[in-house]
DRENDO-1510 file (C-alpha; in Angstrom, 1 decimal, always signed):
<recs>
REC; n; res; u; v; w
REC; 1; MET; +130.0; +48.1; -30.9 .
REC; 2; ILE; +129.7; +48.1; -34.9 .
REC; 3; ILE; +127.0; +50.2; -36.2 .
REC; 4; ALA; +125.7; +50.5; -39.8 .
REC; 5; SER; +127.5; +47.3; -40.4 .
REC; 6; LYS; +131.2; +49.0; -40.4 .
REC; 7; TYR; +131.6; +51.9; -38.1 .
REC; 8; GLU; +133.1; +51.1; -34.6 .
REC; 9; ILE; +132.2; +53.1; -31.6 .
REC; 10; PRO; +132.5; +52.5; -27.8 .
REC; 11; ASP; +130.1; +49.9; -26.0 .
REC; 12; THR; +129.3; +52.6; -23.3 .
REC; 13; CYS; +129.2; +56.2; -22.9 .
REC; 14; PRO; +132.8; +57.8; -22.6 .
REC; 15; VAL; +133.5; +59.3; -19.2 .
REC; 16; ASP; +134.4; +62.6; -20.9 .
REC; 17; CYS; +131.3; +63.0; -23.2 .
REC; 18; ILE; +130.0; +66.3; -23.4 .
REC; 19; GLY; +126.4; +64.8; -23.4 .
REC; 20; LYS; +126.9; +63.9; -19.7 .
REC; 21; SER; +126.4; +67.5; -18.7 .
REC; 22; GLU; +123.4; +68.0; -20.5 .
REC; 23; VAL; +119.7; +67.7; -19.1 .
REC; 24; PHE; +118.3; +64.5; -20.7 .
REC; 25; SER; +115.8; +65.8; -23.5 .
REC; 26; GLN; +114.1; +64.9; -26.9 .
REC; 27; GLY; +116.5; +67.3; -28.5 .
REC; 28; GLY; +119.7; +66.5; -26.7 .
REC; 29; LEU; +122.8; +64.9; -27.7 .
REC; 30; CYS; +122.3; +61.6; -26.1 .
REC; 31; THR; +118.8; +60.8; -27.9 .
REC; 32; ARG; +120.8; +60.9; -31.4 .
REC; 33; CYS; +123.7; +58.9; -29.9 .
REC; 34; PRO; +124.3; +55.3; -31.1 .
REC; 35; ILE; +125.4; +54.2; -27.7 .
REC; 36; PHE; +121.9; +55.1; -26.3 .
REC; 37; ASN; +119.9; +54.0; -29.3 .
REC; 38; CYS; +121.9; +50.8; -30.2 .
REC; 39; ARG; +122.7; +49.2; -26.9 .
REC; 40; LYS; +120.9; +46.3; -25.7 .
REC; 41; VAL; +119.1; +46.3; -22.6 .
REC; 42; GLU; +117.3; +43.6; -20.7 .
REC; 43; THR; +113.5; +43.5; -20.8 .
REC; 44; ASN; +110.6; +41.1; -20.4 .
REC; 45; ASP; +108.1; +42.9; -22.5 .
REC; 46; GLU; +106.8; +42.0; -25.9 .
REC; 47; TYR; +109.8; +43.9; -27.6 .
REC; 48; ALA; +112.4; +41.5; -26.2 .
REC; 49; ASP; +114.3; +39.4; -28.7 .
REC; 50; LYS; +114.8; +35.6; -28.1 .
REC; 51; ASP; +117.5; +36.6; -25.3 .
REC; 52; GLY; +115.3; +38.9; -23.6 .
REC; 53; MET; +117.0; +41.9; -24.8 .
REC; 54; PHE; +115.8; +45.2; -26.6 .
REC; 55; CYS; +117.2; +48.2; -28.4 .
REC; 56; LEU; +115.7; +51.0; -29.9 .
REC; 57; ILE; +117.6; +50.6; -33.3 .
REC; 58; LYS; +119.4; +47.7; -34.2 .
REC; 59; PRO; +123.2; +48.5; -34.8 .
REC; 60; GLU; +123.1; +47.5; -38.5 .
REC; 61; ASP; +120.0; +49.8; -39.3 .
REC; 62; TYR; +121.6; +52.8; -37.5 .
REC; 63; ARG; +122.0; +55.7; -40.4 .
REC; 64; GLU; +125.1; +55.1; -42.1 .
REC; 65; ASP; +125.7; +58.6; -42.7 .
REC; 66; TRP; +125.3; +59.4; -39.0 .
REC; 67; ALA; +127.5; +56.4; -38.1 .
REC; 68; LYS; +130.5; +57.9; -39.9 .
REC; 69; VAL; +130.2; +61.0; -38.1 .
REC; 70; TRP; +129.7; +59.4; -34.6 .
REC; 71; SER; +132.6; +57.1; -35.3 .
REC; 72; GLU; +135.0; +59.9; -36.1 .
REC; 73; TRP; +133.6; +62.0; -33.2 .
REC; 74; PHE; +134.3; +59.3; -30.6 .
REC; 75; LYS; +137.7; +58.8; -31.9 .
REC; 76; GLY; +138.4; +62.8; -31.7 .
REC; 77; ASP; +138.4; +65.0; -28.6 .
REC; 78; MET; +134.4; +65.1; -28.2 .
REC; 79; LYS; +134.5; +68.7; -27.5 .
REC; 80; GLU; +132.3; +70.1; -30.0 .
REC; 81; TYR; +128.9; +68.5; -31.0 .
REC; 82; PRO; +128.9; +66.3; -34.1 .
REC; 83; ILE; +127.2; +67.7; -37.2 .
REC; 84; LEU; +124.4; +65.2; -37.9 .
REC; 85; HIS; +122.4; +66.4; -41.1 .
REC; 86; LEU; +118.6; +65.6; -40.8 .
REC; 87; LYS; +118.5; +65.2; -44.7 .
REC; 88; LYS; +120.6; +62.4; -46.1 .
REC; 89; GLU; +123.0; +64.0; -48.5 .
</recs>
């Protein structure tokens, strides 16, 4: 999947992602992950696009600074948490 119009990340969660061992929570790794936020899922509610799909954040709208960090993180060993700054630098 391409996010922020230029950064490549996996389409699905990697088997060895450290986030898989966490309890899912608002402050967890997965809730910031572009795979979770940008992956389209099927829905039949008012949020569906013309194809009946929905995502929390459109891939092209994902924060560019975070997209770069995630892209590098997925290409690395994924053993440490990615450093995602709250304030854009």
